[in-house]
C-alpha positions as CSV (number, residue, x, y, z in Angstrom):
1,M,164.7,172.1,240.5
2,R,162.5,169.1,239.6
3,I,158.8,169.5,240.2
4,E,156.8,166.3,240.3
5,E,153.7,166.6,238.1
6,L,151.0,163.9,238.2
7,K,147.8,163.2,236.4
8,P,144.9,162.1,238.5
9,K,143.3,158.7,238.3
10,P,139.6,158.2,238.9
11,P,138.4,155.8,241.6
12,S,138.1,152.2,240.6
13,L,135.2,149.9,241.5
14,R,137.6,148.3,244.0
15,D,137.9,151.8,245.6
16,Y,134.2,152.1,245.9
17,L,133.8,148.6,247.4
18,S,136.3,149.6,250.1
19,V,133.7,151.9,251.5
20,K,131.6,149.7,253.8
21,P,128.0,150.1,254.9
22,S,127.4,150.6,258.7
23,N,124.5,148.1,258.7
24,F,122.5,145.7,256.5
25,S,119.9,148.2,255.3
26,S,122.6,150.7,254.5
27,G,124.4,148.0,252.5
28,L,121.3,147.2,250.4
29,F,121.0,150.9,249.4
30,L,124.8,151.3,248.9
31,Y,125.4,148.3,246.7
32,Y,122.1,148.9,244.8
33,T,123.4,152.4,244.0
34,Y,126.8,151.2,242.9
35,L,125.1,148.7,240.6
36,K,122.7,151.2,239.1
37,T,125.5,153.8,238.6
38,Y,127.7,151.2,236.9
39,I,124.9,150.2,234.5
40,N,124.0,153.8,233.7
41,L,127.7,154.7,233.0
42,R,128.6,151.5,231.2
43,Y,125.6,151.2,228.9
44,F,123.9,154.6,228.8
45,N,126.8,157.0,229.5
46,K,124.6,158.6,232.1
47,F,126.2,160.2,235.1
48,P,124.6,160.4,238.5
49,K,123.0,163.7,239.4
50,I,124.6,165.9,242.1
51,S,122.3,167.2,244.7
52,E,122.5,169.5,247.8
53,E,119.7,167.6,249.5
54,Y,120.5,167.0,253.1
55,T,117.4,165.3,254.6
56,K,118.5,161.6,254.1
57,L,121.9,160.5,255.3
58,L,123.7,157.2,255.1
59,K,126.5,156.2,257.5
60,V,129.5,154.3,255.9
61,K,132.9,153.2,257.1
62,F,136.2,153.7,255.3
63,D,139.8,153.6,256.5
64,D,138.6,152.9,260.1
65,M,136.6,156.1,260.0
66,Y,132.8,156.7,259.9
67,W,131.3,159.1,257.5
68,Y,127.8,160.4,256.9
69,V,127.0,160.9,253.2
70,R,123.8,162.1,251.5
71,K,121.7,159.4,249.9
72,E,120.7,161.7,247.1
73,N,124.4,162.5,246.5
74,I,126.0,159.3,247.6
75,I,128.3,158.7,244.6
76,H,129.7,162.2,244.7
77,D,130.1,162.2,248.5
78,I,132.0,158.9,248.4
79,W,134.2,160.4,245.8
80,M,135.0,163.1,248.3
81,I,135.8,160.5,251.1
82,L,138.0,158.6,248.6
83,L,139.6,162.0,247.6
84,H,138.3,161.1,244.1
85,N,140.7,162.9,241.8
86,E,143.3,163.3,244.6
87,P,144.6,159.9,245.6
88,E,148.1,160.9,244.7
89,V,147.8,164.2,246.5
90,R,146.9,162.3,249.7
91,N,150.3,160.6,249.5
92,W,152.1,163.9,249.5
93,I,151.2,164.7,253.1
94,S,151.1,163.0,256.4
95,F,149.3,163.8,259.6
96,E,151.0,163.3,263.0
97,K,149.9,163.7,266.6
98,G,150.2,167.2,267.9
99,M,150.7,168.9,264.5
100,V,148.6,171.9,263.5
101,F,146.5,171.5,260.4
102,V,144.4,174.3,259.0
103,D,141.7,173.2,256.5
104,V,140.2,176.1,254.5
105,G,137.3,174.6,252.5
106,A,136.8,171.4,254.5
107,Y,133.6,170.4,252.7
108,I,132.4,167.2,254.6
109,G,135.7,166.4,256.1
110,S,137.9,164.4,253.6
111,Y,141.1,165.8,255.1
112,T,139.8,167.0,258.5
113,I,138.7,163.6,259.6
114,R,141.9,161.9,258.5
115,A,144.0,164.5,260.3
116,G,141.9,164.4,263.5
117,K,142.0,160.6,263.7
118,R,145.8,160.7,263.6
119,G,145.9,163.1,266.5
120,A,146.5,166.4,264.7
121,N,145.1,169.6,266.1
122,V,142.7,170.8,263.3
123,I,141.1,174.1,262.5
124,A,138.5,173.7,259.8
125,F,136.5,176.2,257.8
126,E,133.4,175.4,255.7
127,P,131.0,178.2,254.7
128,N,128.2,176.2,253.1
129,P,125.7,175.4,255.9
130,I,124.7,172.1,254.4
131,S,128.2,170.8,254.0
132,F,129.0,172.1,257.4
133,K,126.2,170.1,259.1
134,I,127.6,166.9,257.5
135,L,131.2,167.9,258.5
136,E,130.1,168.4,262.1
137,L,128.3,165.1,262.1
138,N,131.4,163.3,260.8
139,V,133.6,165.0,263.4
140,K,131.2,164.0,266.2
141,E,130.8,160.4,264.9
142,N,134.5,159.9,265.0
143,K,134.8,161.5,268.5
144,L,137.1,164.2,267.4
145,M,135.6,167.3,269.0
146,N,138.5,167.6,271.4
147,N,141.1,168.2,268.8
148,V,139.1,169.5,265.8
149,K,137.7,173.1,265.9
150,L,135.0,173.8,263.3
151,F,134.0,177.2,261.8
152,N,130.9,177.7,259.6
153,M,132.6,180.6,258.0
154,A,134.5,181.6,254.9
155,V,138.1,182.8,254.9
156,W,138.9,186.0,253.0
157,S,141.4,188.8,252.7
158,T,139.4,190.9,255.2
159,I,136.9,190.4,258.0
160,C,133.6,190.9,256.3
161,K,130.4,189.3,255.0
162,I,130.5,187.9,251.5
163,E,128.1,186.3,249.1
164,L,128.8,182.8,247.8
165,F,127.1,180.5,245.3
166,A,126.4,176.9,246.4
167,N,126.4,174.9,243.2
168,N,125.9,171.2,243.9
169,D,129.5,170.0,244.8
170,M,131.1,173.4,245.4
171,T,130.7,176.7,247.1
172,S,132.3,179.6,245.3
173,A,132.5,183.4,245.2
174,Y,133.4,183.3,241.6
175,E,131.2,180.7,240.0
176,I,127.9,182.8,239.7
177,S,125.4,179.9,239.6
178,G,123.4,177.9,242.1
179,N,121.9,179.1,245.3
180,K,123.3,182.4,246.7
181,I,124.3,182.2,250.4
182,S,125.7,184.9,252.7
183,A,128.6,184.0,254.9
184,D,130.7,185.6,257.6
185,A,134.4,185.7,256.6
186,I,137.5,186.1,258.7
187,T,141.2,186.2,257.8
188,L,143.7,183.6,258.9
189,D,145.8,186.3,260.4
190,S,142.9,187.2,262.8
191,L,143.5,183.8,264.5
192,D,147.0,184.8,265.5
193,L,148.4,181.3,265.0
194,K,151.9,180.7,266.3
195,K,152.6,177.6,264.2
196,V,151.0,175.8,261.2
197,N,152.5,172.6,260.0
198,L,150.1,172.2,257.1
199,L,147.7,174.7,255.5
200,K,145.2,173.3,253.0
201,I,143.2,175.7,250.8
202,D,140.4,174.5,248.5
203,V,138.2,177.5,248.0
204,E,137.0,177.4,244.3
205,G,138.7,180.5,243.0
206,A,139.2,182.5,246.2
207,E,142.7,181.2,246.9
208,V,144.3,184.6,246.3
209,E,141.9,186.3,248.7
210,V,142.7,183.7,251.4
211,L,146.5,184.2,251.0
212,K,146.2,188.0,251.1
213,G,144.6,187.7,254.5
214,A,147.3,185.3,255.7
215,T,150.5,187.4,255.5
216,N,151.6,186.7,259.1
217,T,150.2,183.1,259.1
218,L,152.4,182.2,256.1
219,D,155.5,183.2,258.1
220,V,154.8,180.4,260.6
221,T,153.6,177.8,258.1
222,D,155.7,174.8,256.9
223,K,153.7,173.4,254.0
224,I,150.8,174.5,251.9
225,L,148.5,172.3,249.9
226,I,146.4,174.5,247.6
227,E,144.0,174.0,244.8
228,V,144.7,176.7,242.2
229,R,142.8,177.8,239.1
230,K,144.9,178.4,236.0
231,E,144.1,182.2,235.9
232,F,145.5,182.6,239.4
233,E,148.5,180.3,239.2
234,K,151.0,183.0,238.4
235,E,149.8,185.3,241.2
236,V,149.7,182.5,243.8
237,N,153.2,181.3,242.9
238,E,154.6,184.8,243.1
239,L,153.0,185.5,246.4
240,L,154.2,182.2,248.0
241,R,157.7,182.5,246.5
242,N,158.0,186.0,248.1
243,K,157.1,184.3,251.4
244,G,159.9,181.8,251.1
245,F,158.1,178.8,249.7
246,R,159.0,176.6,246.7
247,L,156.7,174.6,244.5
248,A,157.4,170.9,245.2
249,K,154.6,169.0,243.5
250,V,151.8,169.5,241.0
251,D,148.7,167.4,240.3
252,M,146.5,168.8,237.5
253,T,143.0,167.7,238.5
254,Y,141.5,169.2,235.4
255,D,143.0,171.3,232.5
256,N,142.3,174.5,234.3
257,I,142.5,173.5,238.0
258,G,145.4,171.8,239.8
259,N,146.6,170.9,243.3
260,F,149.9,172.4,244.3
261,L,152.2,171.5,247.2
262,Y,154.4,174.3,248.4
263,E,157.2,173.7,251.0
264,R,159.4,176.0,252.9
265,A,162.5,176.7,250.8
266,S,165.7,175.6,252.6
């Protein structure tokens, strides 16, 4: 069996310029930020700070979709819209009208909005209340409330309440840094789904817990796109192989984190 393994490519300036402002004043801020970031990176090796600040939002357009991003976090949020380190991963999957897409760890909607715009029935989970507010705005702005269901909850191995740590660009139960938040958690099996065409899991180290609570859901799932940390790779692979999946593609985002596509074995 041949597994396709890819190395990620960072977004280019052309990628960033493909994200358009929604109006003139937004354009001034957007292009000024691009220029400032380029100068800081090119001449001072200074990266933009990542912030969880939510008070000031900017609306942009990309791929015929509208997105709200945080002014204080605009470079990072646009990375997420562009699927920053995941452009190849985006080509692994396709969204079709009527399919069922479950997005566990939706953040501000990078996959959820794309799927919804193409007519998929989407069930999206995001436990971080700040990210969830932006996700909800993006869904409403694109008029997707009829086919996208949003849950400000975590997904876990049991129905419970868990503590998470919101650290700038991620929310994790394992990275003990940042602001502590409490979140209600459910299992995928508690949804009693009859069919899932694509299950996406991006939960910053909690991937095994999500899968443990999805025993029945996996039986009715066709494909799984999952971000896996190296220490959990063996356990995730064994669990999914036992459920009849085969590993089809690998994209190592970082040395210790990768995106894995599993398909139902024939």
